[in-house]
C-alpha positions as CSV (number, residue, x, y, z in Angstrom):
1,X,-5.5,-48.1,-20.9
2,X,-7.4,-45.1,-19.5
3,X,-6.9,-42.1,-21.5
4,X,-6.4,-39.4,-19.5
5,X,-8.4,-36.3,-19.1
6,X,-8.9,-32.7,-17.6
7,X,-5.6,-31.4,-16.6
8,X,-3.6,-34.5,-17.6
9,X,-4.6,-34.2,-21.3
10,X,-3.9,-30.4,-21.5
11,X,-0.4,-31.0,-20.2
12,X,0.2,-34.1,-22.6
13,X,-1.1,-32.1,-25.4
14,X,0.8,-28.4,-24.4
15,X,4.4,-31.2,-23.8
16,X,3.5,-33.6,-27.2
17,X,2.9,-29.5,-29.2
18,X,6.8,-28.8,-27.9
19,X,7.9,-32.0,-28.9
20,X,6.6,-31.3,-32.4
21,X,7.4,-28.2,-32.8
22,X,11.2,-29.3,-31.6
23,X,11.1,-32.6,-33.6
24,X,9.4,-30.8,-37.0
25,X,12.4,-28.3,-37.1
26,X,15.2,-30.3,-36.6
27,X,13.2,-32.8,-38.7
28,X,13.5,-29.7,-41.0
29,X,16.9,-28.6,-40.3
30,X,18.2,-32.1,-41.0
31,X,16.9,-32.3,-44.5
32,X,17.8,-28.9,-45.0
33,X,21.6,-29.5,-44.2
34,X,20.9,-33.3,-46.1
35,X,20.0,-31.0,-49.6
36,X,23.0,-28.9,-49.4
37,X,24.9,-31.5,-48.3
38,X,24.2,-33.7,-51.5
39,X,24.2,-30.1,-53.4
40,X,27.7,-29.2,-52.8
41,X,28.5,-32.8,-53.3
42,X,26.5,-32.3,-56.6
43,X,28.7,-29.0,-57.5
44,X,31.9,-30.7,-56.5
45,X,30.8,-33.7,-58.6
46,X,30.6,-31.4,-61.6
47,X,33.7,-28.6,-61.2
48,X,35.7,-32.1,-61.5
49,X,33.4,-32.8,-64.7
50,X,34.3,-29.6,-65.9
51,X,38.2,-30.1,-65.1
52,X,38.5,-33.1,-66.5
53,X,36.7,-32.2,-70.0
54,X,39.2,-29.3,-70.1
55,X,41.8,-31.8,-69.3
56,X,40.3,-33.8,-72.0
57,X,40.6,-31.0,-74.5
58,X,44.1,-30.5,-73.8
59,X,45.1,-33.7,-74.3
60,X,43.2,-34.2,-77.6
61,X,45.3,-31.2,-78.5
62,X,48.4,-32.9,-76.9
63,X,47.4,-36.0,-78.9
64,X,47.2,-34.0,-82.5
65,X,50.4,-32.2,-81.6
66,X,52.3,-35.3,-81.7
67,X,50.8,-36.5,-84.7
68,X,51.7,-32.7,-85.8
69,X,55.3,-34.0,-85.1
70,X,55.5,-37.3,-86.6
71,X,54.6,-35.1,-89.6
72,X,56.7,-32.6,-89.2
73,X,60.1,-34.6,-88.4
74,X,58.8,-37.1,-91.2
75,X,59.7,-40.6,-89.1
76,X,58.5,-42.7,-86.1
77,X,60.6,-40.7,-83.3
78,X,57.0,-39.3,-81.8
79,X,54.5,-42.5,-82.2
80,X,55.8,-43.7,-78.4
81,X,55.2,-40.0,-77.5
82,X,51.6,-40.2,-79.0
83,X,50.3,-43.9,-77.4
84,X,50.7,-42.1,-74.7
85,X,49.0,-39.0,-75.1
86,X,46.1,-41.2,-76.9
87,X,46.5,-43.5,-73.9
88,X,45.7,-40.4,-71.5
89,X,42.7,-39.6,-73.8
90,X,41.4,-42.7,-73.4
91,X,41.2,-42.4,-69.7
92,X,39.9,-39.0,-69.9
93,X,37.2,-39.9,-71.6
94,X,36.4,-42.8,-69.1
95,X,36.6,-40.3,-66.5
96,X,34.1,-37.9,-67.6
97,X,31.8,-40.5,-68.9
98,X,31.3,-41.5,-65.3
99,X,30.3,-38.5,-64.3
100,X,27.7,-37.5,-67.1
101,X,24.2,-37.4,-66.1
102,X,21.7,-36.8,-69.2
103,X,21.6,-38.6,-72.1
104,X,22.6,-35.6,-74.6
105,X,25.9,-35.9,-72.4
106,X,26.2,-39.4,-72.6
107,X,25.8,-39.2,-76.5
108,X,28.3,-36.6,-76.7
109,X,30.8,-38.4,-75.1
110,X,29.6,-41.2,-77.1
111,X,31.0,-38.8,-80.1
112,X,33.7,-38.5,-78.4
113,X,34.8,-41.9,-77.6
114,X,33.9,-42.5,-81.6
115,X,36.1,-39.4,-82.9
116,X,39.2,-40.3,-80.5
117,X,39.1,-43.8,-82.4
118,X,38.4,-42.4,-85.7
119,X,41.4,-40.0,-84.9
120,X,43.8,-42.5,-84.3
121,X,42.7,-44.4,-87.0
122,X,43.5,-41.7,-89.5
123,X,47.1,-41.2,-87.5
124,X,48.1,-45.0,-87.6
125,X,46.5,-46.3,-91.0
126,X,47.4,-43.0,-92.9
127,X,49.3,-40.7,-91.7
128,X,52.4,-42.8,-90.4
129,X,52.2,-45.1,-93.9
130,X,52.0,-41.8,-95.6
131,X,55.0,-40.1,-93.8
132,X,57.3,-42.9,-94.3
133,X,56.3,-43.8,-97.8
134,X,57.4,-39.5,-98.5
135,X,53.7,-39.2,-99.7
136,X,53.3,-35.5,-98.8
137,X,50.1,-34.8,-100.2
138,X,47.9,-37.9,-98.9
139,X,49.6,-36.7,-96.0
140,X,48.3,-33.0,-96.4
141,X,44.9,-34.8,-97.4
142,X,44.7,-37.3,-93.9
143,X,46.3,-34.0,-91.8
144,X,43.1,-32.1,-92.7
145,X,40.3,-35.2,-92.0
146,X,42.3,-35.3,-88.7
147,X,42.4,-31.7,-87.9
148,X,37.9,-32.3,-88.4
149,X,37.9,-34.6,-86.0
150,X,40.2,-32.5,-83.1
151,X,37.4,-29.8,-84.2
152,X,34.6,-32.7,-83.4
153,X,36.0,-33.4,-80.3
154,X,37.1,-29.5,-79.4
155,X,33.3,-28.9,-79.9
156,X,32.1,-31.9,-77.6
157,X,34.3,-31.0,-75.2
158,X,33.3,-27.3,-74.8
159,X,29.6,-28.5,-75.0
160,X,30.4,-30.7,-72.0
161,X,32.1,-27.8,-70.0
162,X,29.6,-25.2,-70.9
163,X,26.8,-28.0,-69.8
164,X,28.8,-28.6,-66.8
165,X,28.8,-25.0,-65.7
166,X,25.5,-24.8,-66.3
167,X,24.4,-27.4,-64.0
168,X,26.9,-25.8,-61.5
169,X,24.9,-22.8,-61.2
170,X,21.6,-23.8,-61.3
171,X,22.8,-26.4,-58.2
172,X,24.6,-23.5,-56.6
173,X,20.9,-21.3,-57.4
174,X,18.9,-24.6,-55.4
175,X,21.8,-24.5,-52.4
176,X,20.9,-21.0,-52.1
177,X,17.0,-21.1,-52.4
178,X,17.2,-24.4,-50.0
179,X,19.8,-22.4,-47.1
180,X,17.5,-19.4,-47.7
181,X,14.4,-21.4,-47.2
182,X,16.0,-23.1,-43.9
183,X,16.8,-19.5,-42.7
184,X,13.5,-18.3,-43.0
185,X,12.1,-21.5,-41.0
186,X,14.9,-21.3,-38.2
187,X,13.8,-18.0,-37.6
188,X,10.0,-19.0,-37.5
189,X,10.4,-22.0,-35.1
190,X,12.9,-20.3,-32.7
191,X,10.4,-17.2,-32.8
192,X,7.4,-19.7,-32.4
193,X,8.5,-22.0,-29.9
194,X,9.3,-19.3,-27.3
195,X,5.3,-18.0,-27.8
196,X,4.1,-21.8,-27.9
197,X,6.3,-22.6,-24.5
198,X,4.6,-19.0,-23.0
199,X,1.7,-20.7,-23.9
200,X,2.5,-23.4,-22.6
201,X,3.3,-21.6,-19.3
202,X,0.0,-19.6,-19.0
203,X,-1.9,-23.4,-20.0
204,X,0.1,-24.7,-17.1
205,X,-0.1,-21.8,-14.5
206,X,-4.3,-21.3,-15.7
207,X,-5.1,-25.4,-15.1
208,X,-2.5,-26.3,-12.6
209,X,-0.9,-22.8,-10.6
210,X,-4.1,-21.3,-10.1
211,X,-5.8,-24.4,-8.9
212,X,-3.1,-25.3,-6.3
213,X,-2.8,-21.9,-5.6
214,X,-6.6,-21.7,-4.5
215,X,-6.8,-24.9,-2.8
216,X,-3.6,-23.9,-0.4
217,X,-5.5,-21.1,0.4
218,X,-9.0,-22.6,1.5
219,X,-6.9,-25.7,3.2
220,X,-4.7,-22.6,5.2
221,X,-8.5,-20.9,6.0
222,X,-9.7,-24.4,6.9
223,X,-6.6,-25.3,9.5
224,X,-7.5,-21.7,10.8
225,X,-10.8,-22.5,11.7
226,X,-12.6,-21.2,9.0
227,X,-15.3,-24.4,7.9
228,X,-17.3,-21.6,6.0
229,X,-14.1,-21.7,3.3
230,X,-15.0,-22.6,-0.3
231,X,-12.7,-22.5,-3.5
232,X,-13.6,-21.3,-6.2
233,X,-12.5,-23.8,-8.6
234,X,-15.3,-24.5,-11.8
235,X,-13.2,-26.4,-13.8
236,X,-14.8,-29.6,-15.5
237,X,-10.7,-31.2,-14.6
238,X,-9.5,-33.0,-11.6
239,X,-9.1,-29.9,-10.0
240,X,-12.4,-28.5,-10.3
241,X,-13.6,-32.6,-8.8
242,X,-11.1,-32.0,-6.2
243,X,-12.2,-28.2,-5.3
244,X,-16.0,-29.7,-5.3
245,X,-14.9,-32.5,-2.8
246,X,-13.2,-30.0,-0.5
247,X,-15.9,-28.0,-0.2
248,X,-18.0,-30.9,0.6
249,X,-15.7,-31.9,2.9
250,X,-15.6,-28.6,5.1
251,X,-19.4,-28.8,4.8
252,X,-19.5,-31.6,6.1
253,X,-16.9,-30.9,8.7
254,X,-18.9,-28.0,9.8
255,X,-21.8,-29.9,9.9
256,X,-20.2,-32.6,12.4
257,X,-18.8,-29.8,14.5
258,X,-21.8,-28.0,15.0
259,X,-23.9,-31.5,16.1
260,X,-20.6,-32.2,18.1
261,X,-21.2,-28.6,19.5
262,X,-24.7,-29.6,20.2
263,X,-24.4,-33.1,21.3
264,X,-21.8,-31.4,23.9
265,X,-24.3,-28.8,24.8
266,X,-27.3,-31.2,25.3
267,X,-24.3,-34.1,27.2
268,X,-23.3,-31.3,29.7
269,X,-26.8,-29.1,30.3
270,X,-27.5,-33.4,31.2
271,X,-25.2,-34.0,33.0
272,X,-25.8,-30.9,35.2
273,X,-29.6,-31.9,35.5
274,X,-28.4,-35.5,36.4
275,X,-26.6,-33.5,39.0
276,X,-29.4,-31.4,40.6
277,X,-32.9,-32.7,39.4
278,X,-33.1,-35.5,42.5
279,X,-32.1,-31.9,44.7
280,X,-34.6,-29.9,42.4
281,X,-37.6,-32.6,42.5
282,X,-37.9,-32.8,46.6
283,X,-38.5,-29.4,47.2
284,X,-40.9,-29.1,44.0
285,X,-42.8,-31.8,45.7
286,X,-43.1,-30.7,48.8
287,X,-43.9,-27.0,47.3
288,X,-46.7,-28.9,45.3
289,X,-48.0,-31.2,48.3
290,X,-48.2,-27.8,51.0
291,X,-50.1,-26.0,47.8
292,X,-52.6,-28.7,47.4
293,X,-53.2,-29.4,51.1
294,X,-53.7,-25.3,51.2
295,X,-55.3,-25.0,48.1
296,X,-58.4,-27.5,50.0
297,X,-58.8,-25.1,53.0
298,X,-58.1,-21.4,51.3
299,X,-60.5,-19.6,49.4
300,X,-61.0,-16.3,47.2
301,X,-57.5,-14.3,46.4
302,X,-56.2,-16.9,48.4
303,X,-57.2,-19.9,46.4
304,X,-55.9,-18.3,43.2
305,X,-52.7,-17.4,44.5
306,X,-52.0,-20.7,45.6
307,X,-53.0,-22.4,42.1
308,X,-50.3,-20.0,40.5
309,X,-47.9,-21.4,43.4
310,X,-49.0,-25.1,42.3
311,X,-48.8,-24.5,38.1
312,X,-45.7,-22.5,38.5
313,X,-44.2,-25.6,40.9
314,X,-45.8,-28.0,38.0
315,X,-43.3,-25.6,34.7
316,X,-40.5,-26.5,36.9
317,X,-40.9,-29.9,37.4
318,X,-41.8,-30.3,33.5
319,X,-38.2,-28.2,32.9
320,X,-36.3,-30.5,35.2
321,X,-37.8,-33.6,33.4
322,X,-37.0,-31.9,29.4
323,X,-33.5,-31.8,31.2
324,X,-33.6,-34.9,32.2
325,X,-34.3,-36.0,29.0
326,X,-31.4,-34.7,27.3
327,X,-29.1,-37.0,29.4
328,X,-31.4,-40.2,29.5
329,X,-30.2,-43.1,27.1
330,X,-32.8,-45.2,25.0
331,X,-33.2,-48.2,25.4
332,X,-31.0,-51.0,25.0
333,X,-32.2,-52.8,21.7
334,X,-34.5,-51.0,18.9
335,X,-37.4,-52.6,17.8
336,X,-39.6,-52.4,14.4
337,X,-41.4,-49.3,15.0
338,X,-44.9,-48.1,12.2
339,X,-44.2,-44.7,12.0
340,X,-47.7,-44.0,10.5
341,X,-49.1,-45.5,13.4
342,X,-46.8,-44.3,15.6
343,X,-47.8,-40.5,14.5
344,X,-51.5,-41.2,14.2
345,X,-51.0,-42.1,17.8
346,X,-49.5,-38.8,18.6
347,X,-52.0,-37.2,16.8
348,X,-54.9,-39.0,19.3
349,X,-52.8,-38.1,22.3
350,X,-52.7,-34.5,21.3
351,X,-56.5,-34.2,20.0
352,X,-57.8,-36.0,23.5
353,X,-56.0,-33.5,25.7
354,X,-56.6,-30.4,23.3
355,X,-53.2,-29.4,23.0
356,X,-53.7,-28.8,19.1
357,X,-55.1,-25.7,19.2
358,X,-58.1,-26.5,16.7
359,X,-55.9,-27.1,14.0
360,X,-56.4,-29.7,11.6
361,X,-54.0,-32.3,11.6
362,X,-53.4,-35.1,8.6
363,X,-51.3,-38.3,8.3
364,X,-50.2,-39.2,4.8
365,X,-48.1,-42.2,3.5
366,X,-46.7,-45.5,5.5
367,X,-43.0,-46.4,6.6
368,X,-41.3,-48.3,9.6
369,X,-38.3,-48.4,10.8
370,X,-36.0,-49.9,13.8
371,X,-35.9,-47.6,16.6
372,X,-37.3,-46.6,20.2
373,X,-41.6,-46.3,19.9
374,X,-41.5,-43.8,22.8
375,X,-39.1,-41.8,22.4
376,X,-39.6,-41.5,18.4
377,X,-43.3,-40.9,19.6
378,X,-42.2,-38.1,22.1
379,X,-40.7,-36.3,18.8
380,X,-43.3,-36.5,16.9
381,X,-45.4,-35.0,19.5
382,X,-43.5,-32.1,20.0
383,X,-43.2,-31.6,15.9
384,X,-47.3,-31.6,15.2
385,X,-47.4,-29.6,18.8
386,X,-45.3,-27.2,17.4
387,X,-46.6,-26.9,14.2
388,X,-50.7,-27.0,15.4
389,X,-49.4,-24.2,18.0
390,X,-47.7,-21.7,15.0
391,X,-50.9,-22.7,12.1
392,X,-53.5,-21.0,15.0
393,X,-57.4,-22.5,15.0
394,X,-57.7,-21.8,11.3
395,X,-54.7,-23.6,10.6
396,X,-53.6,-27.0,9.2
397,X,-50.7,-29.4,9.9
398,X,-49.7,-32.2,7.3
399,X,-47.3,-35.0,8.2
400,X,-46.2,-37.1,5.3
401,X,-44.5,-40.3,6.1
402,X,-41.9,-41.5,3.2
403,X,-40.2,-44.8,3.0
404,X,-36.1,-44.4,1.6
405,X,-34.8,-46.6,-1.3
406,X,-32.0,-47.5,1.4
407,X,-34.8,-48.9,4.3
408,X,-34.9,-45.6,5.9
409,X,-38.0,-43.6,6.3
410,X,-38.5,-40.0,6.7
411,X,-40.9,-38.0,8.2
412,X,-42.2,-34.6,7.3
413,X,-44.2,-31.7,9.3
414,X,-45.6,-28.8,8.1
415,X,-47.8,-26.2,9.1
416,X,-49.4,-23.1,7.5
417,X,-48.3,-20.5,10.2
418,X,-46.2,-18.0,9.6
419,X,-43.0,-19.6,9.2
420,X,-39.8,-19.3,11.2
421,X,-37.8,-16.1,11.5
422,X,-34.7,-16.1,9.9
423,X,-33.2,-14.6,13.4
424,X,-33.9,-17.7,14.8
425,X,-33.1,-20.3,12.2
426,X,-29.2,-20.9,13.9
427,X,-30.8,-21.3,17.3
428,X,-33.9,-23.8,17.0
429,X,-32.0,-26.8,18.6
430,X,-30.2,-24.7,21.3
431,X,-31.8,-25.6,24.8
432,X,-33.9,-22.8,26.4
433,X,-34.3,-20.8,23.0
434,X,-37.9,-20.4,22.3
435,X,-40.3,-18.4,19.8
436,X,-43.2,-18.6,22.3
437,X,-44.3,-16.6,25.4
438,X,-45.0,-19.7,27.4
439,X,-42.6,-22.3,25.9
440,X,-39.5,-23.9,27.9
441,X,-37.1,-24.0,24.8
442,X,-36.0,-27.5,25.5
443,X,-38.6,-29.8,22.9
444,X,-36.4,-29.5,19.3
445,X,-33.5,-29.8,21.8
446,X,-34.7,-33.1,22.9
447,X,-36.1,-33.8,19.6
448,X,-32.8,-33.3,17.7
449,X,-31.1,-35.3,21.0
450,X,-32.9,-38.4,20.1
451,X,-33.5,-38.2,16.0
452,X,-29.2,-37.8,16.5
453,X,-29.3,-41.2,18.9
454,X,-31.5,-43.0,16.1
455,X,-28.4,-42.0,13.7
456,X,-31.0,-39.5,12.0
457,X,-31.5,-36.1,11.0
458,X,-33.3,-33.5,12.3
459,X,-33.9,-30.3,10.0
460,X,-36.1,-27.2,9.5
461,X,-36.7,-24.9,6.8
462,X,-39.8,-22.3,6.2
463,X,-40.8,-22.7,2.2
464,X,-41.9,-19.5,1.2
465,X,-45.9,-19.5,2.0
466,X,-46.0,-22.4,3.1
467,X,-45.2,-21.6,7.2
468,X,-42.6,-23.8,8.6
469,X,-41.2,-27.9,8.3
470,X,-39.5,-29.7,10.2
471,X,-37.9,-33.3,8.5
472,X,-36.6,-36.1,10.5
473,X,-34.7,-38.5,8.2
474,X,-34.1,-42.3,9.9
475,X,-32.0,-45.1,8.9
476,X,-33.2,-48.1,8.2
477,X,-31.4,-49.5,11.9
478,X,-30.0,-47.0,14.0
479,X,-26.0,-47.1,14.9
480,X,-24.8,-49.1,18.1
481,X,-27.1,-50.6,20.9
482,X,-30.5,-48.0,20.5
């Protein structure tokens, strides 16, 4: 069984604390009630002992009274009454014996039993015969002995009564102490339970309600179209993980939306270009043909003007070709591409056409992927040419090729130029956006379309003091048919 963590653990601990308080208070209350009930039962038992001891003392006096009546009457007429009284004393002695607890109390009861037997023996074996023989002196002597025995029994019963009453007072004090302690602890639990409940409520609010509210607010902002919404939940629990996943989802959703918008832009421009390219190229071809024809016959300023017409027509053709690249699908099947060789070939072509603007270019690393060589070469050509133009005659362009752990590849083109303007970072890959006075603004847009068609990404950044850096990441195999 997996041990719960984070929010689940806090909730379990909080409710376990509440249940523990309830269980402890219930146990303490039941234990106190048990002690109080036990004390009351003991008090009742000792009170019964007091009553029995007092009754025993009274019964002994009745027994002695019947002895006295026998002496006074001088006959045996009170013997039945005496027998009943003596039997009553024995019964009460047994009842008292059953309620004593301490050793000294048991010793006193044993002395009472012995004295009762002695009193009965004196009466039956000595006093009654002496009374019947009319031996007054013997009767008085034995009567005195009987009085001493009765006094002993009375003394022992008085001790038992005092002991029972003392123990009753002690037990009552213990019961009062238990009641006071139970009252204090009950007040403590009654006051502590609400405080703990408030603490649990605050903990649940902080760890559950507040993060849920933040998640709800973030979801509402995303639903309203704000893909920059981020949820600030930094706790190391389930809600923190959910917030991080939510933020990653919105970031990915924003990237996907931007790519979708960019793709729609490029697709729209491509469809437009495909529709009008033929109509535009035909007039351009006628303009270029007549310009070349006239330039052969023209001289002076007219030849220069015709050259300008020819250059501008060629520029217009270049723009149309760039637009067509946005709508042209890639080849139907990919093939292995050696990226280092492809980059070196691109550098060689640019150097042979003197389009590196004097910048030094170095290619490092090796990697290979499946893709469309011609289209990937177009991407690399464009990035290296842009880097050389940004670096200038004394600048430097570095092309780093590396293989990814998953079989993909990465091509990083860095230059030593001034870097990317901050205001241009969001528009670099939009068609017709350029920071160069002579650029068409289609190179990066076309390159992005090609890289995305391969299932890759094209990123641009400008590290501090290191110019611009463009990173092409390509998967090992393009998605679908590339």
